[in-house]
VEXMI-833983 format. One record per residue (C-alpha): residue number from 1; residue in three letters; x, y, z. Coordinates in steps of 0.05 Angstrom, whole numbers. Example, Ala and Ser with C-alpha at 12.3 -4.5 7.8 and 13.67 -1.06 7.14 Angstrom:
2
(1, 'ALA', (246, -90, 156)),
(2, 'SER', (273, -21, 143)),
//
This chain:
401
(1, 'MET', (428, -462, -543)),
(2, 'LEU', (495, -451, -504)),
(3, 'VAL', (537, -486, -554)),
(4, 'LEU', (501, -456, -613)),
(5, 'ARG', (516, -385, -584)),
(6, 'GLY', (592, -405, -574)),
(7, 'SER', (597, -423, -643)),
(8, 'GLU', (562, -368, -670)),
(9, 'THR', (604, -316, -629)),
(10, 'GLY', (673, -350, -648)),
(11, 'ALA', (681, -384, -586)),
(12, 'PRO', (656, -458, -593)),
(13, 'ALA', (708, -484, -546)),
(14, 'LEU', (681, -439, -489)),
(15, 'GLY', (609, -455, -504)),
(16, 'ALA', (623, -532, -505)),
(17, 'ALA', (664, -519, -436)),
(18, 'CYS', (605, -480, -405)),
(19, 'ALA', (554, -531, -424)),
(20, 'ALA', (602, -587, -397)),
(21, 'LEU', (608, -560, -334)),
(22, 'MET', (537, -547, -320)),
(23, 'GLU', (528, -619, -338)),
(24, 'GLU', (583, -647, -289)),
(25, 'ARG', (582, -645, -211)),
(26, 'ASP', (615, -588, -188)),
(27, 'GLY', (691, -613, -171)),
(28, 'SER', (725, -551, -165)),
(29, 'GLU', (731, -553, -81)),
(30, 'ILE', (715, -479, -83)),
(31, 'ALA', (639, -480, -67)),
(32, 'ARG', (647, -425, -25)),
(33, 'ASP', (661, -383, -83)),
(34, 'PRO', (605, -381, -143)),
(35, 'ASP', (649, -347, -194)),
(36, 'PHE', (638, -393, -258)),
(37, 'ARG', (695, -368, -285)),
(38, 'LEU', (742, -395, -236)),
(39, 'ARG', (721, -461, -256)),
(40, 'LEU', (727, -448, -327)),
(41, 'GLU', (803, -425, -313)),
(42, 'MET', (819, -491, -282)),
(43, 'ILE', (788, -525, -345)),
(44, 'ARG', (829, -481, -392)),
(45, 'THR', (898, -484, -349)),
(46, 'GLY', (889, -557, -327)),
(47, 'SER', (902, -538, -255)),
(48, 'GLY', (859, -536, -189)),
(49, 'GLY', (801, -572, -168)),
(50, 'ALA', (798, -646, -169)),
(51, 'GLY', (832, -685, -227)),
(52, 'THR', (777, -729, -241)),
(53, 'TRP', (729, -674, -246)),
(54, 'ARG', (773, -634, -294)),
(55, 'ALA', (782, -700, -339)),
(56, 'ALA', (707, -717, -337)),
(57, 'VAL', (692, -638, -359)),
(58, 'ARG', (741, -644, -415)),
(59, 'ALA', (715, -703, -441)),
(60, 'GLU', (644, -683, -439)),
(61, 'MET', (675, -615, -481)),
(62, 'GLU', (707, -659, -529)),
(63, 'ARG', (642, -703, -544)),
(64, 'ILE', (602, -635, -549)),
(65, 'LEU', (654, -607, -602)),
(66, 'ARG', (659, -670, -646)),
(67, 'ARG', (584, -657, -657)),
(68, 'LEU', (600, -590, -690)),
(69, 'PRO', (629, -586, -758)),
(70, 'GLY', (690, -555, -775)),
(71, 'VAL', (715, -550, -703)),
(72, 'GLY', (772, -593, -673)),
(73, 'VAL', (772, -624, -603)),
(74, 'GLU', (833, -588, -586)),
(75, 'ALA', (800, -526, -595)),
(76, 'SER', (808, -479, -532)),
(77, 'TRP', (790, -407, -513)),
(78, 'THR', (830, -347, -483)),
(79, 'ALA', (825, -312, -415)),
(80, 'GLU', (796, -251, -449)),
(81, 'GLN', (737, -292, -472)),
(82, 'GLU', (733, -329, -408)),
(83, 'ALA', (728, -258, -370)),
(84, 'ARG', (664, -243, -417)),
(85, 'VAL', (632, -306, -407)),
(86, 'GLY', (572, -276, -378)),
(87, 'SER', (555, -251, -447)),
(88, 'LEU', (548, -317, -480)),
(89, 'LEU', (512, -346, -416)),
(90, 'ALA', (462, -287, -415)),
(91, 'GLY', (446, -298, -492)),
(92, 'ALA', (435, -374, -480)),
(93, 'PHE', (399, -362, -406)),
(94, 'PRO', (365, -295, -413)),
(95, 'ASP', (315, -326, -354)),
(96, 'ARG', (369, -334, -309)),
(97, 'LEU', (391, -258, -310)),
(98, 'ALA', (385, -220, -243)),
(99, 'ARG', (400, -151, -225)),
(100, 'ARG', (436, -125, -164)),
(101, 'GLU', (385, -89, -116)),
(102, 'PRO', (404, -31, -72)),
(103, 'ASP', (413, -76, -9)),
(104, 'GLY', (464, -119, -49)),
(105, 'THR', (412, -180, -65)),
(106, 'TYR', (391, -195, -135)),
(107, 'ARG', (329, -198, -166)),
(108, 'LEU', (315, -252, -219)),
(109, 'VAL', (270, -245, -277)),
(110, 'THR', (219, -290, -236)),
(111, 'GLY', (214, -233, -187)),
(112, 'ARG', (245, -273, -134)),
(113, 'VAL', (304, -246, -94)),
(114, 'ALA', (374, -284, -80)),
(115, 'GLY', (442, -267, -54)),
(116, 'PHE', (517, -299, -52)),
(117, 'SER', (521, -329, 15)),
(118, 'PHE', (544, -394, 44)),
(119, 'GLY', (500, -415, 97)),
(120, 'ARG', (478, -349, 134)),
(121, 'HIS', (544, -313, 120)),
(122, 'PRO', (549, -264, 57)),
(123, 'VAL', (609, -288, 5)),
(124, 'PRO', (654, -238, -26)),
(125, 'THR', (661, -258, -99)),
(126, 'ARG', (687, -229, -164)),
(127, 'ALA', (621, -256, -196)),
(128, 'ALA', (580, -202, -160)),
(129, 'GLY', (569, -152, -217)),
(130, 'ALA', (517, -101, -226)),
(131, 'TRP', (477, -159, -265)),
(132, 'VAL', (494, -232, -263)),
(133, 'VAL', (474, -299, -295)),
(134, 'ALA', (452, -341, -237)),
(135, 'LEU', (466, -409, -266)),
(136, 'ASP', (446, -445, -205)),
(137, 'ALA', (401, -409, -156)),
(138, 'ASP', (358, -436, -95)),
(139, 'PRO', (294, -398, -93)),
(140, 'GLY', (286, -402, -14)),
(141, 'GLU', (228, -379, 21)),
(142, 'THR', (249, -305, 28)),
(143, 'THR', (316, -294, 2)),
(144, 'GLY', (351, -348, -37)),
(145, 'ILE', (423, -370, -50)),
(146, 'ILE', (467, -357, -116)),
(147, 'ARG', (510, -422, -115)),
(148, 'LEU', (539, -408, -191)),
(149, 'ALA', (542, -344, -227)),
(150, 'ALA', (580, -300, -271)),
(151, 'PRO', (574, -226, -285)),
(152, 'VAL', (547, -190, -346)),
(153, 'GLU', (556, -126, -371)),
(154, 'THR', (491, -82, -359)),
(155, 'GLU', (481, -68, -440)),
(156, 'GLU', (492, -146, -451)),
(157, 'ALA', (442, -160, -394)),
(158, 'GLN', (388, -115, -429)),
(159, 'ARG', (403, -135, -501)),
(160, 'ALA', (396, -213, -478)),
(161, 'LEU', (325, -192, -445)),
(162, 'ALA', (303, -148, -503)),
(163, 'PHE', (265, -206, -538)),
(164, 'ALA', (223, -216, -478)),
(165, 'ALA', (217, -144, -457)),
(166, 'GLU', (151, -108, -455)),
(167, 'GLU', (129, -34, -445)),
(168, 'THR', (69, -14, -403)),
(169, 'ALA', (44, 51, -378)),
(170, 'GLU', (29, 51, -308)),
(171, 'ILE', (6, 98, -252)),
(172, 'ARG', (39, 103, -184)),
(173, 'TRP', (11, 138, -122)),
(174, 'GLU', (43, 191, -81)),
(175, 'GLY', (-13, 204, -30)),
(176, 'LEU', (-67, 221, -83)),
(177, 'VAL', (-19, 246, -131)),
(178, 'PRO', (-15, 202, -195)),
(179, 'ARG', (51, 197, -224)),
(180, 'GLY', (53, 168, -298)),
(181, 'MET', (108, 123, -312)),
(182, 'ARG', (127, 83, -382)),
(183, 'VAL', (160, 18, -353)),
(184, 'ARG', (199, -32, -396)),
(185, 'ARG', (198, -100, -362)),
(186, 'ALA', (225, -170, -376)),
(187, 'GLY', (184, -218, -332)),
(188, 'ARG', (175, -186, -267)),
(189, 'LEU', (240, -147, -272)),
(190, 'VAL', (245, -71, -288)),
(191, 'LEU', (294, -59, -344)),
(192, 'THR', (275, 15, -354)),
(193, 'GLU', (224, 69, -334)),
(194, 'ARG', (213, 145, -353)),
(195, 'PRO', (156, 194, -330)),
(196, 'GLU', (97, 202, -373)),
(197, 'ARG', (38, 248, -364)),
(198, 'PRO', (-27, 200, -365)),
(199, 'ALA', (-90, 214, -393)),
(200, 'SER', (-153, 229, -353)),
(201, 'ALA', (-182, 165, -370)),
(202, 'GLU', (-124, 126, -347)),
(203, 'ILE', (-122, 166, -280)),
(204, 'ALA', (-196, 147, -269)),
(205, 'ALA', (-182, 74, -283)),
(206, 'ALA', (-122, 76, -236)),
(207, 'PHE', (-162, 110, -180)),
(208, 'GLN', (-220, 58, -188)),
(209, 'GLU', (-166, 1, -178)),
(210, 'GLU', (-134, 37, -115)),
(211, 'LEU', (-204, 50, -87)),
(212, 'THR', (-224, -24, -96)),
(213, 'ARG', (-158, -45, -63)),
(214, 'SER', (-157, -2, -3)),
(215, 'GLY', (-223, 30, 5)),
(216, 'LEU', (-247, 96, 23)),
(217, 'ALA', (-193, 104, 71)),
(218, 'ILE', (-146, 134, 18)),
(219, 'LEU', (-194, 194, 15)),
(220, 'PRO', (-168, 260, 50)),
(221, 'TRP', (-217, 256, 108)),
(222, 'ASN', (-222, 310, 160)),
(223, 'ARG', (-270, 316, 219)),
(224, 'ALA', (-318, 357, 175)),
(225, 'SER', (-324, 303, 125)),
(226, 'THR', (-330, 251, 173)),
(227, 'ARG', (-383, 284, 213)),
(228, 'LEU', (-423, 297, 149)),
(229, 'LEU', (-423, 222, 130)),
(230, 'ALA', (-447, 207, 197)),
(231, 'ARG', (-503, 252, 189)),
(232, 'MET', (-517, 224, 120)),
(233, 'ARG', (-520, 149, 141)),
(234, 'PHE', (-564, 168, 204)),
(235, 'HIS', (-613, 204, 154)),
(236, 'ALA', (-608, 143, 109)),
(237, 'ARG', (-625, 99, 163)),
(238, 'ALA', (-683, 142, 194)),
(239, 'ALA', (-711, 146, 125)),
(240, 'GLY', (-717, 70, 123)),
(241, 'LYS', (-668, 66, 65)),
(242, 'PRO', (-637, -6, 47)),
(243, 'GLN', (-588, -34, 91)),
(244, 'GLY', (-515, -16, 66)),
(245, 'GLU', (-529, 45, 29)),
(246, 'LEU', (-480, 97, 44)),
(247, 'SER', (-437, 44, 68)),
(248, 'ASP', (-362, 45, 48)),
(249, 'GLN', (-374, -12, -1)),
(250, 'ASP', (-433, 26, -25)),
(251, 'LEU', (-396, 91, -36)),
(252, 'ALA', (-337, 61, -69)),
(253, 'ALA', (-379, 25, -119)),
(254, 'ARG', (-415, 93, -136)),
(255, 'TRP', (-356, 132, -139)),
(256, 'ARG', (-372, 159, -206)),
(257, 'GLU', (-437, 178, -189)),
(258, 'TRP', (-415, 229, -131)),
(259, 'LEU', (-343, 232, -124)),
(260, 'LEU', (-315, 236, -202)),
(261, 'PRO', (-342, 301, -213)),
(262, 'PHE', (-300, 328, -158)),
(263, 'LEU', (-234, 300, -180)),
(264, 'SER', (-179, 343, -211)),
(265, 'LEU', (-157, 294, -266)),
(266, 'GLY', (-111, 340, -304)),
(267, 'GLY', (-53, 330, -251)),
(268, 'GLY', (-31, 343, -184)),
(269, 'GLN', (-68, 321, -123)),
(270, 'LEU', (-132, 283, -143)),
(271, 'ILE', (-173, 315, -92)),
(272, 'GLY', (-168, 347, -27)),
(273, 'ALA', (-209, 351, 38)),
(274, 'GLY', (-251, 408, 11)),
(275, 'GLY', (-263, 375, -49)),
(276, 'LEU', (-284, 311, -13)),
(277, 'HIS', (-334, 356, 31)),
(278, 'SER', (-364, 384, -23)),
(279, 'ALA', (-370, 316, -60)),
(280, 'LEU', (-411, 294, 3)),
(281, 'ALA', (-448, 350, 11)),
(282, 'ALA', (-474, 351, -63)),
(283, 'LEU', (-490, 273, -53)),
(284, 'ALA', (-530, 295, 13)),
(285, 'SER', (-572, 345, -27)),
(286, 'THR', (-593, 294, -80)),
(287, 'VAL', (-619, 251, -24)),
(288, 'SER', (-659, 313, 4)),
(289, 'GLY', (-666, 382, -12)),
(290, 'ARG', (-674, 397, 65)),
(291, 'PHE', (-623, 356, 92)),
(292, 'ASP', (-589, 412, 134)),
(293, 'GLN', (-657, 427, 162)),
(294, 'GLU', (-674, 347, 174)),
(295, 'VAL', (-609, 328, 198)),
(296, 'PRO', (-580, 392, 235)),
(297, 'GLU', (-503, 396, 254)),
(298, 'SER', (-518, 431, 318)),
(299, 'LEU', (-572, 445, 373)),
(300, 'ARG', (-585, 511, 401)),
(301, 'LEU', (-595, 501, 477)),
(302, 'PRO', (-643, 541, 524)),
(303, 'ASN', (-585, 587, 548)),
(304, 'GLY', (-568, 607, 475)),
(305, 'ALA', (-502, 567, 463)),
(306, 'ARG', (-499, 522, 408)),
(307, 'ARG', (-472, 447, 415)),
(308, 'GLU', (-456, 398, 363)),
(309, 'ILE', (-497, 343, 349)),
(310, 'GLU', (-457, 281, 345)),
(311, 'TYR', (-478, 225, 295)),
(312, 'GLU', (-425, 182, 292)),
(313, 'GLY', (-452, 133, 345)),
(314, 'GLY', (-509, 120, 303)),
(315, 'GLU', (-561, 166, 338)),
(316, 'PRO', (-556, 239, 353)),
(317, 'ALA', (-522, 258, 415)),
(318, 'VAL', (-507, 324, 449)),
(319, 'GLU', (-459, 338, 505)),
(320, 'ALA', (-474, 398, 549)),
(321, 'ARG', (-470, 417, 624)),
(322, 'ILE', (-538, 404, 657)),
(323, 'GLN', (-548, 477, 679)),
(324, 'GLU', (-549, 492, 601)),
(325, 'VAL', (-604, 445, 585)),
(326, 'PHE', (-650, 472, 640)),
(327, 'GLY', (-716, 494, 612)),
(328, 'LEU', (-719, 437, 559)),
(329, 'ALA', (-771, 396, 582)),
(330, 'ALA', (-766, 338, 534)),
(331, 'SER', (-714, 310, 487)),
(332, 'PRO', (-714, 346, 419)),
(333, 'ARG', (-718, 290, 362)),
(334, 'VAL', (-679, 292, 295)),
(335, 'CYS', (-720, 251, 240)),
(336, 'GLY', (-760, 224, 297)),
(337, 'VAL', (-708, 199, 339)),
(338, 'PRO', (-694, 231, 410)),
(339, 'ILE', (-624, 264, 423)),
(340, 'THR', (-586, 229, 474)),
(341, 'PHE', (-560, 279, 521)),
(342, 'ARG', (-492, 267, 557)),
(343, 'LEU', (-501, 309, 619)),
(344, 'LEU', (-440, 341, 656)),
(345, 'SER', (-431, 365, 723)),
(346, 'PRO', (-408, 435, 730)),
(347, 'ALA', (-330, 410, 730)),
(348, 'HIS', (-355, 373, 662)),
(349, 'ARG', (-351, 311, 689)),
(350, 'PRO', (-398, 258, 665)),
(351, 'LEU', (-460, 261, 705)),
(352, 'GLN', (-520, 226, 665)),
(353, 'VAL', (-538, 195, 601)),
(354, 'THR', (-604, 199, 574)),
(355, 'ARG', (-650, 199, 514)),
(356, 'ASP', (-711, 218, 552)),
(357, 'LEU', (-706, 284, 587)),
(358, 'GLU', (-777, 285, 610)),
(359, 'ASN', (-769, 223, 648)),
(360, 'PHE', (-701, 241, 675)),
(361, 'TRP', (-725, 309, 705)),
(362, 'SER', (-785, 273, 735)),
(363, 'THR', (-748, 213, 765)),
(364, 'THR', (-675, 208, 773)),
(365, 'TYR', (-660, 290, 773)),
(366, 'ALA', (-687, 297, 849)),
(367, 'GLU', (-626, 250, 871)),
(368, 'VAL', (-581, 283, 823)),
(369, 'ARG', (-598, 349, 854)),
(370, 'LYS', (-592, 327, 926)),
(371, 'GLU', (-517, 301, 910)),
(372, 'MET', (-498, 361, 872)),
(373, 'ARG', (-520, 411, 920)),
(374, 'GLY', (-473, 387, 972)),
(375, 'ARG', (-412, 378, 919)),
(376, 'TYR', (-422, 441, 881)),
(377, 'PRO', (-459, 489, 932)),
(378, 'ARG', (-448, 553, 898)),
(379, 'HIS', (-485, 527, 831)),
(380, 'TYR', (-553, 528, 812)),
(381, 'TRP', (-594, 471, 825)),
(382, 'PRO', (-673, 490, 816)),
(383, 'GLU', (-729, 445, 841)),
(384, 'ASP', (-759, 441, 776)),
(385, 'PRO', (-714, 444, 717)),
(386, 'ARG', (-768, 441, 667)),
(387, 'THR', (-787, 510, 674)),
(388, 'ALA', (-720, 536, 707)),
(389, 'GLU', (-670, 589, 672)),
(390, 'ALA', (-613, 558, 633)),
(391, 'ILE', (-551, 586, 656)),
(392, 'THR', (-483, 592, 632)),
(393, 'GLY', (-449, 613, 696)),
(394, 'THR', (-458, 593, 765)),
(395, 'ARG', (-527, 622, 782)),
(396, 'PRO', (-577, 661, 741)),
(397, 'LYS', (-568, 735, 739)),
(398, 'GLN', (-608, 778, 779)),
(399, 'ARG', (-662, 809, 735)),
(400, 'GLU', (-673, 887, 747)),
(401, 'GLY', (-741, 913, 766)),
//
């Protein structure tokens, strides 16, 4: 192929010389410099490198030329043709083309990365153009080494790759903002790309792939949505729903059912934190029309204050100062499950954890009262907390009359 291209482009001797050089072991004695043109120059001028090597290359070149009709073995090439040999090589070996990356390495059509180096040290060379034909490259484990190459003009490289190039529509994600691109590739090497507005169906399909790959973590979760999902999962367990319902895997698989109606497929961010919360709330309402009553967000304490009910631990829990819970004889229940109380001291330090207030009041409270009265003498510690007044401050307010 190389020899034929040389003949077709009016440089049969150059094509034959290139083929001969690639056949013979390198005797140029400039192994540190991978520039293929330097070796051609040695053959053309008859100086440089090992004499036996030059003779072997010349002999192989003449053998090749004898097989070409109408070309004499004395045919040669010019320095100008030699300088542009990359064009000839690119046409013969498009699969060996590589483009320079921003960090100075080269990405080959295969997707592998290589660079000009000798051992561990970078090598300055005139072969390092924007594009090169890597005639001899060791792929390496991470970054390979290009041992022999010639530079190629960008237009020539892209022309050589045109026959193998394919154009595809792609969607890239910036957070949850889809960016459509029309990408032209040769193998795994990107040749050109331009923005293109994707269709709604394409965005939906790309989102499904992203959701399958990364899971629900890509969604814009905030505390409100996280708490709502925990309530929904608790409700499902309490109702005896199948294990795994409303799990991350289940929700990702059913995304078209509950999430798709809330996606903005016309452009911009696909969904925001508010939209995600609305999608979850809509799903919760299909499970139970009385969801908010059955799984309340908060609990009103006997002193009138409201405290969040936490469901993230799998069971409902409330954190409150012990004085705020006086008058509550037993643990309230959510879907039949008693609320766990994390009772705090007046200084808001952990005091007791119980899911059975009635038992706590009748057994452990007396000891707690004895200790706390000594530590917090100014605070209210009634003998019977089940009938005592819940307070917010230090002691109950004095009633008039």
